[in-house]
C-alpha positions as CSV (number, residue, x, y, z in Angstrom):
1,T,15.6,35.5,299.5
2,I,13.2,32.9,300.4
3,F,12.3,34.9,303.6
4,A,11.9,38.1,301.6
5,G,9.5,36.4,299.4
6,L,7.7,35.1,302.1
7,T,7.4,38.6,303.7
8,G,6.3,39.9,300.4
9,I,3.4,37.5,300.2
10,F,2.4,37.7,303.7
11,G,2.2,41.4,303.5
12,A,0.1,41.2,300.3
13,I,-2.7,39.0,302.0
14,G,-2.7,41.2,305.3
15,V,-0.7,38.8,307.5
16,D,1.5,42.0,308.7
17,A,-1.5,44.2,309.5
18,A,-3.2,41.3,311.1
19,A,0.0,40.2,313.1
20,D,0.3,43.8,314.4
21,F,-3.1,43.9,315.2
22,Q,-3.1,40.5,317.1
23,Q,-0.2,41.8,319.0
24,T,-2.2,44.9,320.1
25,M,-5.3,42.7,321.1
26,S,-2.7,40.7,323.2
27,G,-1.5,43.5,324.9
28,I,-5.1,44.6,325.7
29,K,-5.5,41.3,327.1
30,A,-2.5,41.2,329.5
31,V,-3.5,44.8,330.9
32,L,-7.0,44.4,331.3
33,A,-7.7,40.5,331.8
34,P,-11.1,40.6,330.1
35,T,-13.6,37.7,329.6
36,T,-13.8,36.1,326.4
37,A,-16.9,37.9,325.5
38,E,-15.0,41.1,326.5
39,M,-12.1,40.5,324.5
40,E,-14.2,39.8,321.3
41,A,-16.3,43.2,321.8
42,L,-13.1,45.3,322.3
43,R,-11.8,43.6,319.2
44,Q,-14.6,44.4,317.1
45,K,-14.7,48.1,318.5
46,A,-11.2,48.4,317.3
47,L,-12.0,47.0,313.9
48,Q,-14.9,49.3,313.8
49,L,-12.9,52.4,314.9
50,G,-10.3,51.6,312.1
51,A,-12.8,51.3,309.4
52,D,-15.0,54.5,310.6
53,T,-12.1,56.9,311.4
54,S,-8.6,58.1,310.1
55,F,-6.9,55.8,312.3
56,S,-6.1,52.2,311.8
57,A,-7.6,49.4,313.9
58,S,-4.1,48.8,315.5
59,E,-3.9,52.5,316.4
60,A,-7.5,52.1,318.0
61,G,-6.4,48.9,319.8
62,Q,-3.5,50.9,321.0
63,A,-6.1,53.5,322.4
64,I,-8.1,51.1,324.1
65,E,-5.1,49.5,325.7
66,A,-3.9,53.1,326.8
67,L,-7.3,53.6,328.4
68,A,-6.9,50.1,330.3
69,Q,-3.5,51.1,331.5
70,N,-5.0,54.5,332.8
71,G,-7.7,52.3,334.9
72,L,-10.7,52.0,332.9
73,N,-12.5,48.8,332.7
74,A,-13.9,47.0,329.5
75,A,-17.4,48.2,330.3
76,Q,-16.1,51.8,330.4
77,I,-14.2,51.5,327.5
78,M,-17.1,50.0,325.3
79,G,-19.3,52.4,327.1
80,G,-17.9,55.4,325.5
81,A,-14.3,56.1,326.5
82,A,-12.9,54.3,323.4
83,D,-15.1,56.5,320.9
84,A,-14.4,59.7,322.8
85,T,-10.7,59.2,322.9
86,V,-10.5,58.7,318.9
87,A,-13.0,61.7,318.7
88,L,-10.9,63.9,320.6
89,A,-7.8,62.9,318.8
90,A,-9.4,63.6,315.6
91,A,-10.8,66.7,316.5
92,T,-7.8,68.1,317.9
93,N,-5.1,66.7,315.7
94,T,-3.1,64.7,318.6
95,D,-2.0,61.2,319.0
96,L,-4.2,58.9,320.7
97,A,-2.0,58.3,323.7
98,T,-2.5,61.9,324.6
99,A,-6.1,61.7,323.7
100,A,-6.7,58.6,326.2
101,T,-4.7,60.5,328.9
102,I,-6.7,63.5,328.7
103,A,-9.9,61.5,328.6
104,T,-9.3,59.2,331.5
105,D,-7.9,62.4,333.6
106,T,-11.2,64.3,332.9
107,M,-13.2,61.5,334.1
108,Q,-11.4,60.9,337.1
109,A,-10.9,64.5,338.1
110,F,-14.4,65.5,337.6
111,N,-16.0,62.1,338.4
112,L,-17.8,61.5,335.0
113,T,-19.2,58.1,333.5
114,A,-17.9,56.7,330.4
115,G,-21.2,57.8,328.8
116,E,-20.7,61.4,329.7
117,L,-17.3,61.4,328.3
118,G,-18.7,62.2,324.7
119,S,-19.9,65.5,325.8
120,A,-16.9,66.2,327.9
121,V,-14.7,65.6,324.6
122,D,-16.7,68.2,322.9
123,G,-16.1,70.9,325.7
124,I,-12.3,70.0,325.4
125,A,-12.4,70.5,321.6
126,G,-14.3,73.6,322.4
127,V,-11.5,75.0,324.4
128,T,-8.9,74.6,321.6
129,V,-11.3,76.4,319.3
130,A,-12.4,79.3,321.5
131,S,-9.0,80.0,323.1
132,K,-5.6,80.2,321.9
133,F,-4.6,76.9,323.8
134,G,-4.1,73.9,321.8
135,I,-4.6,70.3,323.2
136,D,-1.2,70.1,324.9
137,D,-1.7,73.3,326.7
138,Y,-5.2,72.0,327.8
139,R,-3.5,68.7,328.8
140,L,-1.2,70.5,331.2
141,A,-4.0,72.9,332.4
142,L,-6.1,70.0,333.2
143,A,-2.8,68.2,334.8
144,N,-2.0,71.3,336.9
145,G,-5.5,72.8,337.9
146,G,-8.4,70.2,336.9
147,G,-8.0,68.1,340.0
148,A,-8.1,71.1,342.6
149,A,-11.1,72.6,340.5
150,A,-13.1,69.5,340.6
151,A,-12.2,69.2,344.5
152,F,-13.6,72.6,345.1
153,G,-16.6,72.1,343.2
154,V,-16.0,73.5,339.9
155,S,-17.8,71.8,337.2
156,L,-15.8,71.0,334.1
157,K,-17.9,73.3,332.2
158,D,-16.7,76.1,334.4
159,F,-13.1,74.9,334.3
160,N,-13.1,74.9,330.6
161,A,-14.6,78.4,330.4
162,V,-12.1,79.9,333.0
163,I,-9.1,78.3,331.1
164,A,-10.3,79.7,327.7
165,A,-11.3,83.1,329.0
166,T,-7.9,83.6,331.0
167,S,-5.6,82.0,328.2
168,A,-4.5,85.5,327.0
169,Q,-2.9,86.1,330.4
170,F,-0.5,82.9,330.2
171,T,2.4,81.4,327.8
172,S,1.1,77.9,328.6
173,G,-1.7,75.7,329.7
174,Q,0.7,74.7,332.6
175,T,0.9,78.2,334.2
176,A,-2.8,78.6,333.5
177,G,-3.7,75.5,335.4
178,T,-1.2,76.2,338.2
179,A,-2.7,79.9,338.5
180,F,-6.2,78.5,338.5
181,R,-5.5,76.2,341.4
182,A,-3.7,78.8,343.3
183,F,-6.8,81.0,342.9
184,I,-9.5,78.4,344.0
185,N,-7.2,77.5,347.1
186,H,-7.3,81.2,348.0
187,L,-11.2,82.0,347.8
188,T,-11.6,81.5,351.5
189,P,-8.8,83.8,353.3
190,S,-6.3,81.4,355.1
191,T,-4.2,84.6,356.7
192,D,-4.7,87.7,358.5
193,T,-3.3,89.6,355.7
194,A,-5.7,87.9,353.2
195,R,-8.7,88.2,355.5
196,D,-8.0,92.1,355.9
197,A,-7.7,92.8,352.2
198,M,-10.8,90.8,351.5
199,M,-12.8,92.4,354.1
200,G,-11.5,95.9,352.8
201,L,-13.2,95.0,349.4
202,G,-16.3,93.4,350.9
203,L,-15.1,90.0,349.9
204,A,-15.2,88.5,353.4
205,T,-16.7,89.1,357.0
206,A,-14.8,89.2,359.9
207,D,-15.3,85.6,360.6
208,G,-13.9,84.7,357.4
209,T,-16.8,83.9,355.3
210,S,-16.1,84.4,351.6
211,A,-18.3,86.0,349.0
212,F,-17.4,83.5,346.7
213,Y,-19.4,80.9,348.2
214,T,-23.2,80.8,348.7
215,A,-24.8,80.8,352.3
216,T,-24.8,76.8,352.0
217,G,-21.0,76.7,351.4
218,A,-21.1,75.9,347.9
219,I,-18.6,77.5,345.5
220,R,-20.5,80.0,343.2
221,P,-20.2,79.6,339.3
222,M,-17.4,81.2,337.6
223,A,-19.3,83.9,335.9
224,E,-20.5,85.2,338.9
225,I,-16.9,85.0,340.7
226,A,-15.8,87.1,337.7
227,E,-18.4,89.5,338.0
228,I,-17.5,90.0,341.8
229,L,-13.8,90.4,341.1
230,K,-14.7,93.1,338.3
231,T,-17.0,94.9,340.6
232,S,-14.7,94.9,343.6
233,L,-11.3,95.7,342.0
234,G,-12.6,97.7,339.1
235,G,-12.5,100.9,340.7
236,L,-9.0,100.4,341.8
237,S,-5.7,101.9,340.6
238,D,-3.3,99.4,338.7
239,A,-0.9,99.7,341.8
240,E,-3.8,98.9,344.3
241,K,-4.9,96.2,342.3
242,A,-1.6,94.5,342.3
243,V,-1.3,94.8,346.1
244,A,-4.9,93.5,346.7
245,I,-4.7,90.7,344.5
246,E,-1.4,89.4,345.6
247,A,-2.7,89.9,349.3
248,M,-5.8,87.9,348.6
249,F,-4.7,85.1,346.4
250,G,-0.9,85.2,346.0
251,A,1.3,86.2,343.6
252,E,1.0,82.6,341.6
253,A,-2.8,83.4,340.8
254,I,-2.5,87.0,339.4
255,G,-3.0,85.8,335.9
256,T,-6.4,84.1,336.7
257,V,-7.7,86.9,338.6
258,I,-6.9,89.6,336.2
259,G,-8.3,87.5,333.4
260,L,-11.4,86.8,335.2
261,M,-12.0,90.6,336.2
262,Q,-11.5,91.9,332.7
263,Q,-13.8,89.3,331.7
264,G,-16.5,89.5,334.1
265,S,-19.9,87.7,334.0
266,A,-20.6,88.5,330.4
267,G,-17.2,87.5,329.1
268,V,-17.0,84.1,331.0
269,S,-20.6,83.3,329.9
270,Q,-19.7,84.1,326.4
271,F,-16.6,81.9,326.4
272,A,-18.9,79.0,327.8
273,A,-21.4,79.7,325.1
274,D,-18.6,79.5,322.4
275,I,-17.2,76.1,323.8
276,D,-20.8,74.7,323.8
277,K,-21.2,75.6,320.2
278,V,-18.5,72.9,319.3
279,S,-18.7,69.2,318.4
280,A,-15.5,67.1,318.3
281,A,-17.1,65.0,315.7
282,D,-17.9,68.2,313.3
283,Q,-14.2,69.2,313.9
284,A,-12.8,65.9,313.1
285,A,-14.8,65.9,309.9
286,T,-13.8,69.3,309.0
287,R,-10.1,68.3,309.5
288,L,-10.6,65.3,307.2
289,D,-12.5,67.1,304.5
290,N,-9.6,67.3,301.9
291,F,-7.8,65.0,299.9
292,R,-5.1,63.9,302.6
293,G,-8.1,63.3,304.9
294,A,-9.9,61.1,302.2
295,Q,-6.3,59.2,302.0
296,E,-6.2,58.5,305.8
297,A,-9.9,57.1,305.7
298,L,-9.0,54.9,302.8
299,S,-5.9,53.6,304.6
300,G,-7.9,53.0,307.6
301,S,-10.7,50.9,305.7
302,L,-8.0,49.2,303.8
303,D,-6.1,48.1,307.2
304,T,-9.2,46.7,308.5
305,L,-9.7,44.5,305.4
306,K,-6.1,43.4,305.7
307,I,-6.7,42.5,309.3
308,I,-9.9,40.5,308.4
309,I,-8.2,38.6,305.7
310,G,-5.0,38.1,307.4
311,T,-6.5,37.0,310.6
312,A,-7.9,34.1,308.8
313,V,-4.5,32.5,308.1
314,L,-2.5,33.5,311.2
315,P,-3.2,30.4,313.1
316,V,-1.9,28.0,310.3
317,L,0.9,30.6,309.6
318,T,1.7,30.5,313.5
319,R,2.1,26.8,313.4
320,F,4.1,26.8,310.2
321,V,6.6,29.3,311.9
322,Q,7.0,27.2,314.9
323,G,7.4,24.2,312.9
324,L,10.2,25.9,311.0
325,T,11.7,26.9,314.0
326,A,11.9,23.6,315.4
327,G,13.6,22.5,312.2
328,I,16.2,24.9,312.4
329,N,16.7,23.7,316.3
330,I,17.1,20.3,314.9
331,L,20.0,21.4,312.7
332,S,21.6,23.6,315.4
333,Q,21.7,20.4,317.5
334,M,23.0,18.5,314.8
335,A,25.9,20.9,314.2
336,T,26.7,21.2,318.0
337,A,26.8,17.3,318.2
338,I,29.0,17.1,315.4
339,T,31.5,19.8,316.1
340,S,31.7,18.6,319.7
341,A,32.2,14.6,319.0
342,A,35.6,12.8,319.3
343,N,34.8,11.4,316.1
344,P,33.1,14.2,313.8
345,F,32.5,11.7,310.6
346,Q,31.0,9.0,312.5
347,E,28.8,11.3,314.4
348,F,27.9,13.2,311.2
349,A,26.5,9.8,309.7
350,V,24.5,9.2,313.0
351,Q,23.1,12.8,313.0
352,V,22.3,12.7,309.4
353,S,20.1,9.6,310.0
354,N,18.1,11.1,312.9
355,V,17.9,14.7,311.1
356,I,16.4,13.0,307.9
357,S,13.8,11.0,310.0
358,S,12.9,14.3,312.0
359,L,12.7,16.6,308.7
360,L,10.4,13.9,306.9
361,G,7.9,14.4,309.8
362,L,8.3,18.2,309.4
363,S,7.8,17.8,305.8
364,T,4.4,15.9,306.3
365,E,3.4,18.7,308.6
366,A,4.3,21.5,306.3
367,N,2.1,19.8,303.4
368,S,-0.8,19.8,305.8
369,Y,0.1,23.5,306.8
370,G,0.0,24.6,303.2
371,A,-3.4,23.1,302.5
372,A,-4.9,24.4,305.8
373,L,-3.5,27.9,304.5
374,V,-5.0,27.8,301.4
375,Q,-8.3,26.8,302.9
376,S,-7.7,29.7,305.7
377,F,-7.1,32.3,303.0
378,A,-10.2,31.4,301.0
379,A,-12.1,31.5,304.2
380,G,-10.8,35.1,304.9
381,I,-11.8,36.2,301.4
């Protein structure tokens, strides 16, 4: 009953929220090993995100920890990664852990800076608006095709446009990403069969030079590649297309090739333009423009307030709980000594005397804790 009462009091003054937040920040410290100044900046960032978004400060802290676990440093997290992660989660209605993974995978695959991640997140949100794919499909497409695309010189903007433009050909983002990777890998013929098929359609020369690359060896923009496919394959019968596509790019890439061929330059460019119109911040605001959204925003603000107040009393409460633990340990030692003694009654008298002396000392400490608790609570308010 006493502990239940204490729990209720602690919850009312925000101790639970502050304790959860403190634990989250300890996790960040363990993973990131930041300086004191960096740790305080990260703490303030989490509080600010908790107050300004539908997520709590503890949830924002967990996002920061996830970013750190994925390899980002404090400067990158503070330089835009934390804000972009929360914006992506809010815009696409996903959890912060998924958003953090997508954000860091995108940064690393396409060699982006933290400052560029905000516009990258706009593009990712744009794919979920312009195509049938949701954010989890995008995550899988990125995981299966993003790295290969970036390695061959495809920009994030072009990657997004292709995934959106070809989405109708696939059942999931995983197959879309895998097909795009296979397609990119075969833009230059690697077998005699592929070279002969490409040469027959004017897509390669005898020495293996591919029409999908410029004279300097740079990959062409995806809109141009889509138009090349549309022009070269458009006049073939369905049977001839199937044979030619598999010979040049392999069966795994068929969905991407057909999707790009159908869209051509105009279609891919239109998808890119539609994606560019999307703002993650606007998407998040639209999702929250209702009563439930207002409740979520209020909950985040209240959570931040509780943390600020509760944090003021946590140091005193921590010492109090440690003292209480010490008292219980003393009683446990007393019970052990009595039950294991040859003469329990004589040992009881000895232990009672020792315990009373120890508990009197703890009582004095408890009084000082109580006074300090009241002062800390007043300071927090």
